[in-house]
FIKE-218662 format. One record per residue (C-alpha): x, y, z. Coordinates in steps of 0.05 Angstrom, whole numbers. Layout:
<recs>
[rec [X,Y,Z]]
...
</recs>
This chain:
<recs>
[rec [-217,-907,-201]]
[rec [-261,-963,-221]]
[rec [-327,-979,-186]]
[rec [-374,-1030,-186]]
[rec [-458,-1029,-201]]
[rec [-514,-1071,-201]]
[rec [-547,-1065,-272]]
[rec [-616,-1078,-305]]
[rec [-611,-1144,-356]]
[rec [-571,-1134,-409]]
[rec [-623,-1148,-455]]
[rec [-658,-1088,-427]]
[rec [-603,-1047,-426]]
[rec [-590,-1048,-496]]
[rec [-660,-1040,-514]]
[rec [-655,-971,-486]]
[rec [-590,-954,-513]]
[rec [-610,-977,-580]]
[rec [-662,-920,-597]]
[rec [-626,-864,-623]]
[rec [-681,-806,-586]]
[rec [-661,-839,-520]]
[rec [-574,-822,-520]]
[rec [-567,-776,-471]]
[rec [-513,-718,-471]]
[rec [-452,-715,-429]]
[rec [-445,-633,-434]]
[rec [-402,-619,-373]]
[rec [-374,-564,-343]]
[rec [-345,-535,-280]]
[rec [-353,-483,-216]]
[rec [-269,-488,-207]]
[rec [-256,-416,-184]]
[rec [-236,-437,-104]]
[rec [-219,-491,-68]]
[rec [-264,-544,-89]]
[rec [-274,-560,-176]]
[rec [-352,-586,-178]]
[rec [-377,-612,-250]]
[rec [-441,-612,-273]]
[rec [-484,-647,-331]]
[rec [-550,-616,-356]]
[rec [-582,-680,-346]]
[rec [-578,-650,-267]]
[rec [-535,-698,-248]]
[rec [-460,-684,-227]]
[rec [-391,-697,-200]]
[rec [-383,-745,-241]]
[rec [-362,-757,-329]]
[rec [-405,-814,-350]]
[rec [-366,-809,-417]]
[rec [-326,-880,-422]]
[rec [-271,-845,-453]]
[rec [-276,-807,-379]]
[rec [-308,-843,-325]]
[rec [-277,-811,-263]]
[rec [-308,-772,-206]]
[rec [-315,-696,-217]]
[rec [-317,-665,-145]]
[rec [-246,-653,-133]]
[rec [-211,-624,-71]]
[rec [-155,-583,-69]]
[rec [-163,-566,-140]]
[rec [-121,-581,-182]]
[rec [-107,-656,-144]]
[rec [-138,-732,-170]]
[rec [-171,-731,-99]]
[rec [-242,-715,-102]]
[rec [-303,-711,-35]]
[rec [-357,-747,-82]]
[rec [-377,-790,-137]]
[rec [-431,-775,-166]]
[rec [-502,-732,-143]]
[rec [-571,-719,-169]]
[rec [-638,-681,-154]]
[rec [-697,-723,-128]]
[rec [-768,-704,-137]]
[rec [-832,-740,-109]]
[rec [-915,-715,-106]]
[rec [-977,-745,-106]]
[rec [-1028,-716,-157]]
[rec [-1099,-699,-143]]
[rec [-1118,-775,-151]]
[rec [-1062,-802,-109]]
[rec [-1029,-827,-158]]
[rec [-955,-820,-149]]
[rec [-908,-788,-184]]
[rec [-825,-777,-187]]
[rec [-756,-748,-221]]
[rec [-700,-779,-215]]
[rec [-631,-792,-238]]
[rec [-571,-839,-207]]
[rec [-514,-875,-255]]
[rec [-576,-863,-318]]
[rec [-559,-946,-316]]
[rec [-645,-951,-334]]
[rec [-634,-895,-379]]
[rec [-657,-813,-359]]
[rec [-701,-779,-317]]
[rec [-683,-704,-326]]
[rec [-664,-684,-408]]
[rec [-634,-611,-421]]
[rec [-688,-553,-441]]
[rec [-742,-524,-409]]
[rec [-818,-562,-432]]
[rec [-859,-532,-494]]
[rec [-934,-508,-485]]
[rec [-956,-581,-480]]
[rec [-918,-598,-427]]
[rec [-862,-641,-459]]
[rec [-797,-642,-486]]
[rec [-769,-672,-550]]
[rec [-706,-695,-574]]
[rec [-682,-641,-619]]
[rec [-705,-587,-571]]
[rec [-661,-626,-513]]
[rec [-605,-622,-560]]
[rec [-600,-554,-572]]
[rec [-604,-536,-495]]
[rec [-562,-584,-484]]
[rec [-507,-529,-462]]
[rec [-477,-500,-392]]
[rec [-464,-428,-399]]
[rec [-408,-406,-365]]
[rec [-399,-339,-323]]
[rec [-339,-296,-299]]
[rec [-341,-240,-250]]
[rec [-284,-219,-286]]
[rec [-316,-213,-362]]
[rec [-376,-178,-326]]
[rec [-329,-122,-300]]
[rec [-297,-122,-364]]
[rec [-360,-119,-398]]
[rec [-382,-66,-362]]
[rec [-321,-16,-358]]
[rec [-340,-16,-438]]
[rec [-366,48,-466]]
[rec [-405,19,-510]]
[rec [-412,-43,-532]]
[rec [-416,-95,-597]]
[rec [-413,-156,-615]]
[rec [-340,-171,-627]]
[rec [-316,-148,-556]]
[rec [-381,-170,-523]]
[rec [-360,-237,-482]]
[rec [-380,-295,-517]]
[rec [-426,-329,-457]]
[rec [-463,-253,-435]]
[rec [-481,-249,-518]]
[rec [-498,-319,-522]]
[rec [-534,-318,-460]]
[rec [-604,-358,-458]]
[rec [-643,-305,-433]]
[rec [-718,-277,-453]]
[rec [-713,-253,-522]]
[rec [-634,-244,-529]]
[rec [-630,-249,-608]]
[rec [-559,-270,-604]]
[rec [-580,-331,-549]]
[rec [-535,-394,-572]]
[rec [-536,-464,-544]]
[rec [-506,-527,-555]]
[rec [-464,-530,-618]]
[rec [-482,-453,-627]]
[rec [-549,-468,-655]]
[rec [-587,-393,-644]]
[rec [-642,-396,-593]]
[rec [-707,-363,-601]]
[rec [-734,-351,-530]]
[rec [-800,-320,-517]]
[rec [-801,-340,-440]]
[rec [-768,-323,-374]]
[rec [-707,-378,-371]]
[rec [-636,-349,-350]]
[rec [-643,-280,-304]]
[rec [-602,-223,-323]]
[rec [-600,-149,-317]]
[rec [-646,-118,-347]]
[rec [-631,-48,-354]]
[rec [-682,-22,-385]]
[rec [-741,-63,-355]]
[rec [-775,-80,-418]]
[rec [-756,-154,-405]]
[rec [-722,-167,-461]]
[rec [-650,-188,-455]]
[rec [-609,-134,-496]]
[rec [-526,-142,-478]]
[rec [-508,-87,-534]]
[rec [-552,-29,-487]]
[rec [-510,-58,-424]]
[rec [-542,-114,-397]]
[rec [-519,-186,-375]]
[rec [-531,-240,-334]]
[rec [-548,-238,-265]]
[rec [-506,-286,-236]]
[rec [-484,-298,-163]]
[rec [-412,-304,-142]]
[rec [-345,-291,-177]]
[rec [-359,-351,-230]]
[rec [-431,-388,-239]]
[rec [-452,-440,-288]]
[rec [-525,-435,-304]]
[rec [-565,-497,-342]]
[rec [-643,-526,-349]]
[rec [-673,-580,-347]]
[rec [-738,-620,-349]]
[rec [-765,-686,-331]]
[rec [-820,-699,-386]]
[rec [-776,-712,-441]]
[rec [-757,-769,-492]]
[rec [-753,-820,-433]]
[rec [-768,-827,-361]]
[rec [-741,-885,-345]]
[rec [-697,-882,-278]]
[rec [-747,-887,-234]]
[rec [-804,-919,-274]]
[rec [-846,-882,-254]]
[rec [-901,-827,-279]]
[rec [-866,-761,-295]]
[rec [-883,-690,-258]]
[rec [-879,-650,-311]]
[rec [-826,-592,-274]]
[rec [-781,-551,-315]]
[rec [-715,-533,-267]]
[rec [-668,-471,-276]]
[rec [-601,-489,-245]]
[rec [-554,-434,-220]]
[rec [-479,-468,-200]]
[rec [-429,-424,-165]]
[rec [-371,-410,-124]]
[rec [-326,-349,-91]]
[rec [-253,-343,-89]]
[rec [-244,-294,-26]]
[rec [-183,-314,10]]
[rec [-235,-339,58]]
[rec [-276,-402,85]]
[rec [-315,-381,32]]
[rec [-276,-417,-15]]
[rec [-299,-478,6]]
[rec [-363,-470,-6]]
[rec [-406,-484,-81]]
[rec [-473,-459,-88]]
[rec [-538,-503,-114]]
[rec [-595,-453,-126]]
[rec [-656,-486,-167]]
[rec [-722,-458,-195]]
[rec [-774,-515,-201]]
[rec [-825,-500,-240]]
[rec [-888,-542,-241]]
[rec [-916,-534,-316]]
[rec [-959,-597,-302]]
[rec [-1031,-589,-288]]
[rec [-1041,-627,-240]]
[rec [-1016,-597,-168]]
[rec [-984,-639,-129]]
[rec [-987,-663,-56]]
[rec [-932,-679,3]]
[rec [-883,-663,-49]]
[rec [-803,-666,-33]]
[rec [-741,-656,-61]]
[rec [-671,-685,-43]]
[rec [-609,-693,-67]]
[rec [-580,-755,-76]]
[rec [-507,-774,-65]]
[rec [-447,-834,-74]]
[rec [-407,-808,-23]]
[rec [-333,-816,-28]]
[rec [-277,-783,15]]
[rec [-222,-809,-35]]
[rec [-221,-885,-34]]
[rec [-302,-902,-36]]
[rec [-313,-967,14]]
[rec [-288,-925,82]]
[rec [-334,-874,91]]
[rec [-381,-866,148]]
[rec [-445,-808,137]]
[rec [-482,-770,201]]
[rec [-527,-709,205]]
[rec [-534,-655,230]]
[rec [-606,-618,243]]
[rec [-587,-540,258]]
[rec [-558,-533,191]]
[rec [-600,-589,154]]
[rec [-538,-622,141]]
[rec [-523,-687,116]]
[rec [-450,-696,131]]
[rec [-388,-744,102]]
[rec [-322,-768,141]]
[rec [-277,-832,134]]
[rec [-301,-898,165]]
[rec [-218,-881,197]]
[rec [-172,-832,199]]
[rec [-130,-855,142]]
[rec [-169,-857,85]]
[rec [-145,-918,34]]
[rec [-90,-949,81]]
[rec [-135,-1007,83]]
[rec [-127,-1014,-2]]
[rec [-59,-995,2]]
[rec [-66,-917,-6]]
[rec [-97,-915,-80]]
[rec [-75,-847,-114]]
[rec [-143,-809,-93]]
[rec [-127,-833,-32]]
[rec [-122,-778,24]]
[rec [-87,-820,79]]
[rec [-76,-794,149]]
[rec [-129,-738,168]]
[rec [-178,-729,104]]
[rec [-222,-677,105]]
[rec [-298,-677,114]]
[rec [-351,-655,71]]
[rec [-432,-636,67]]
[rec [-487,-621,36]]
[rec [-528,-569,66]]
[rec [-598,-543,51]]
[rec [-603,-465,54]]
[rec [-667,-448,24]]
[rec [-734,-493,24]]
[rec [-800,-483,15]]
[rec [-837,-467,88]]
[rec [-778,-428,109]]
[rec [-802,-356,124]]
[rec [-762,-304,151]]
[rec [-699,-322,205]]
[rec [-754,-393,214]]
[rec [-729,-448,179]]
[rec [-772,-515,165]]
[rec [-733,-583,185]]
[rec [-711,-631,135]]
[rec [-754,-678,127]]
[rec [-709,-728,124]]
[rec [-631,-755,122]]
[rec [-611,-839,112]]
[rec [-581,-880,57]]
[rec [-587,-930,20]]
[rec [-525,-986,-7]]
[rec [-499,-1015,-69]]
[rec [-529,-1083,-78]]
[rec [-604,-1120,-86]]
[rec [-626,-1120,-3]]
[rec [-672,-1089,26]]
[rec [-634,-1020,35]]
[rec [-591,-1028,-34]]
[rec [-605,-991,-100]]
[rec [-676,-962,-120]]
[rec [-714,-991,-182]]
[rec [-784,-979,-187]]
[rec [-812,-899,-169]]
[rec [-845,-922,-98]]
[rec [-771,-944,-79]]
[rec [-742,-872,-102]]
[rec [-795,-847,-59]]
[rec [-789,-883,-1]]
[rec [-721,-872,13]]
[rec [-745,-796,7]]
[rec [-791,-803,63]]
[rec [-749,-837,111]]
[rec [-760,-914,90]]
[rec [-736,-979,67]]
[rec [-740,-991,-9]]
[rec [-810,-1042,20]]
[rec [-841,-980,48]]
[rec [-811,-1000,130]]
[rec [-790,-941,158]]
[rec [-715,-931,183]]
[rec [-707,-938,259]]
[rec [-669,-909,321]]
[rec [-635,-975,337]]
[rec [-573,-945,377]]
[rec [-568,-988,437]]
[rec [-498,-965,462]]
[rec [-420,-953,441]]
[rec [-391,-1017,413]]
[rec [-465,-1042,388]]
[rec [-472,-1056,316]]
[rec [-529,-1012,288]]
[rec [-556,-988,216]]
[rec [-615,-950,226]]
[rec [-668,-1006,205]]
[rec [-690,-1067,244]]
[rec [-707,-1051,321]]
[rec [-721,-978,361]]
[rec [-755,-928,348]]
[rec [-777,-894,276]]
[rec [-742,-841,255]]
[rec [-729,-799,194]]
[rec [-655,-786,213]]
[rec [-608,-832,210]]
[rec [-543,-820,246]]
[rec [-551,-762,283]]
[rec [-496,-759,340]]
[rec [-424,-718,330]]
[rec [-382,-784,312]]
[rec [-333,-757,380]]
[rec [-387,-773,430]]
[rec [-393,-848,443]]
[rec [-460,-832,481]]
[rec [-494,-808,416]]
[rec [-512,-849,356]]
[rec [-462,-838,298]]
[rec [-434,-894,252]]
[rec [-365,-891,294]]
[rec [-398,-904,360]]
[rec [-442,-965,320]]
[rec [-373,-989,311]]
[rec [-402,-999,233]]
[rec [-372,-1028,178]]
[rec [-346,-968,126]]
[rec [-374,-978,60]]
[rec [-399,-945,-4]]
[rec [-467,-912,19]]
[rec [-507,-871,-21]]
[rec [-548,-818,32]]
[rec [-609,-778,12]]
[rec [-617,-713,32]]
[rec [-687,-690,33]]
[rec [-752,-638,50]]
[rec [-808,-643,83]]
[rec [-878,-648,57]]
[rec [-910,-583,14]]
[rec [-956,-574,-40]]
[rec [-936,-554,-99]]
[rec [-988,-528,-145]]
[rec [-992,-520,-211]]
[rec [-965,-473,-247]]
[rec [-932,-464,-185]]
[rec [-851,-463,-165]]
[rec [-803,-466,-104]]
[rec [-739,-448,-109]]
[rec [-684,-488,-67]]
[rec [-610,-485,-53]]
[rec [-559,-524,-29]]
[rec [-483,-516,-11]]
[rec [-429,-573,-18]]
[rec [-383,-548,42]]
[rec [-317,-586,47]]
[rec [-272,-586,118]]
[rec [-195,-597,103]]
[rec [-156,-647,152]]
[rec [-230,-659,193]]
[rec [-205,-723,211]]
[rec [-240,-794,201]]
[rec [-269,-842,262]]
[rec [-230,-831,331]]
[rec [-204,-755,328]]
[rec [-264,-736,280]]
[rec [-311,-684,313]]
[rec [-370,-639,268]]
[rec [-336,-572,296]]
[rec [-297,-557,229]]
[rec [-358,-578,184]]
[rec [-400,-541,224]]
[rec [-358,-474,210]]
[rec [-357,-482,142]]
[rec [-423,-486,152]]
[rec [-439,-425,183]]
[rec [-403,-401,131]]
[rec [-444,-411,70]]
[rec [-511,-399,109]]
[rec [-487,-334,121]]
[rec [-449,-315,56]]
[rec [-517,-346,22]]
[rec [-554,-294,54]]
[rec [-510,-234,64]]
[rec [-467,-237,-2]]
[rec [-389,-214,-10]]
[rec [-400,-146,-49]]
[rec [-388,-165,-123]]
[rec [-314,-150,-141]]
[rec [-312,-70,-166]]
[rec [-311,-68,-244]]
[rec [-274,-16,-228]]
[rec [-223,-7,-169]]
[rec [-214,75,-178]]
[rec [-282,99,-157]]
[rec [-297,42,-101]]
[rec [-225,26,-55]]
[rec [-196,78,-10]]
[rec [-138,72,-37]]
[rec [-140,61,-117]]
[rec [-99,-5,-131]]
[rec [-86,1,-213]]
[rec [-55,-58,-263]]
[rec [-1,-35,-321]]
[rec [5,-88,-351]]
[rec [55,-94,-411]]
[rec [69,-111,-474]]
[rec [-3,-121,-485]]
[rec [-4,-176,-523]]
[rec [56,-211,-500]]
[rec [90,-264,-535]]
[rec [139,-304,-480]]
[rec [149,-240,-413]]
[rec [84,-207,-378]]
[rec [111,-139,-348]]
[rec [51,-135,-285]]
[rec [61,-69,-239]]
[rec [17,-58,-179]]
[rec [5,3,-134]]
[rec [-18,10,-77]]
[rec [27,-60,-68]]
[rec [26,-92,-3]]
[rec [73,-143,2]]
[rec [52,-218,35]]
[rec [-25,-185,33]]
[rec [-24,-197,-40]]
[rec [-37,-244,-93]]
[rec [-47,-254,-170]]
[rec [-89,-305,-207]]
[rec [-90,-314,-277]]
[rec [-156,-346,-312]]
[rec [-160,-369,-383]]
[rec [-230,-356,-424]]
[rec [-270,-422,-400]]
[rec [-255,-386,-319]]
[rec [-206,-437,-312]]
[rec [-137,-424,-263]]
[rec [-84,-420,-297]]
[rec [-17,-446,-259]]
[rec [39,-392,-286]]
[rec [112,-379,-264]]
[rec [115,-299,-230]]
[rec [177,-276,-201]]
[rec [180,-202,-156]]
[rec [227,-136,-157]]
[rec [190,-85,-117]]
[rec [121,-72,-144]]
[rec [135,-102,-214]]
[rec [116,-176,-225]]
[rec [151,-210,-275]]
[rec [108,-280,-314]]
[rec [130,-322,-358]]
[rec [78,-337,-416]]
[rec [115,-384,-462]]
[rec [79,-446,-442]]
[rec [11,-411,-457]]
[rec [-38,-415,-521]]
[rec [-54,-361,-559]]
[rec [-112,-332,-524]]
[rec [-153,-279,-477]]
[rec [-127,-285,-413]]
[rec [-162,-253,-341]]
[rec [-115,-224,-290]]
[rec [-135,-218,-220]]
[rec [-101,-173,-170]]
[rec [-117,-175,-101]]
[rec [-89,-132,-32]]
[rec [-120,-140,26]]
[rec [-208,-132,16]]
[rec [-185,-97,-54]]
[rec [-194,-126,-127]]
[rec [-162,-108,-188]]
[rec [-178,-136,-256]]
[rec [-145,-127,-321]]
[rec [-140,-172,-386]]
[rec [-81,-185,-446]]
[rec [-70,-227,-499]]
[rec [-23,-282,-506]]
[rec [9,-276,-574]]
</recs>
């Protein structure tokens, strides 16, 4: 799909791209274990690929299709130092460069290009790799899965970054299970990454690197440790991807009125027929289709969903200020258009900050201009000041939604932000967002928020009460043992899988490659034996996940 972007002057763009030290890194990987395939990049942006050779959205639903929920998304932050000076860090399409760069800040609160190049890596771990690792009696450099061995944790002598470069890590970076409690990561002693979900990505980025030209403002001096993860359990949790950020203030500034937000270029399939809305209960910004036939007005391009499209949303699960079961409200939910109008693309630091504070580019507050069903409204112009736009359910004409306003669908970019808090010098905070999707939830005319709220509820409940990890040894964890016998192993053309405790109709087999990607293979069954045709599989190591009701067993095989 081709999108139209508003670019700065060619001379300025050429000047920033000509400097080697400003060349961004396009390292990309995806959480792709469940219904959603969602990519992240090492600069902190996600859901797209900026590489000109593969310039496509990378937030795919259903996984394996060519349809997508969003084009891109990125973290925004804004705060004021003790003198009242504004500091901003943000990303969009890298048109003006980058505010964020991969890697941690040094003792001078800066990040050099050389260090950034070393950290331009995303580490990916599958739960099945950890299970396999835990099943080993002894651990060596050859039998330890690569991502466990090279995990970028404090003290790991085997840690490796981009292009296999050795990393010396003296501070706390990637989390790990510290078996002997000495503070250092030692995988050959049985220590392993402390990640969530059935598959996880971990990476680090900072905002005081080689350039800070996206927002054209003063950097904050923050370092972000990020983890994205998901579950594959055959339930609604399969429609959720989590994003957990630990934000560390390495500067000497204490920031007041600090805000964190998630900016998104939303797209339910075709990009010119979207609506947005807000639900306060789940601190959730929602995207749905302006009609119930996505792409119908454009001849149904390949990426469109057609009739009864899905809905997607970002829900803020953890924010600074939350205490126990008391949750602070979201700070704001607004949007901007892809143009140079008063509600267009931000170009300087104050405009990024304004959008995070429910203001237009010029500092004017968003307003509730809803005056009744069928009357056009945009969220600015007349009415009382408001912090959230389009707060009603689209199925109720008396509530403020883009459906009830009869708004023109378009290419919208919403910003969902936290409320104000203080980020102390040397302090840190954690925020957790989740990307969720409700399948076949419908567009304007039939849409309501019932389905997306159920998935949001699932995302919240499973974050605070995570599903039990897939057992590292099914024999000792299940009431009814489920054993896998695989032969031959290694195999070349045929693989036979025997499972005990089978329950016809209640079981499944999933095959993953060494990168954690689901591999489609042909399976046939006779009794308790499965026969898999692996003729076309590339040579390598593969993981098998066998599930029967709520029981799980894992195994590995080698394709010769």
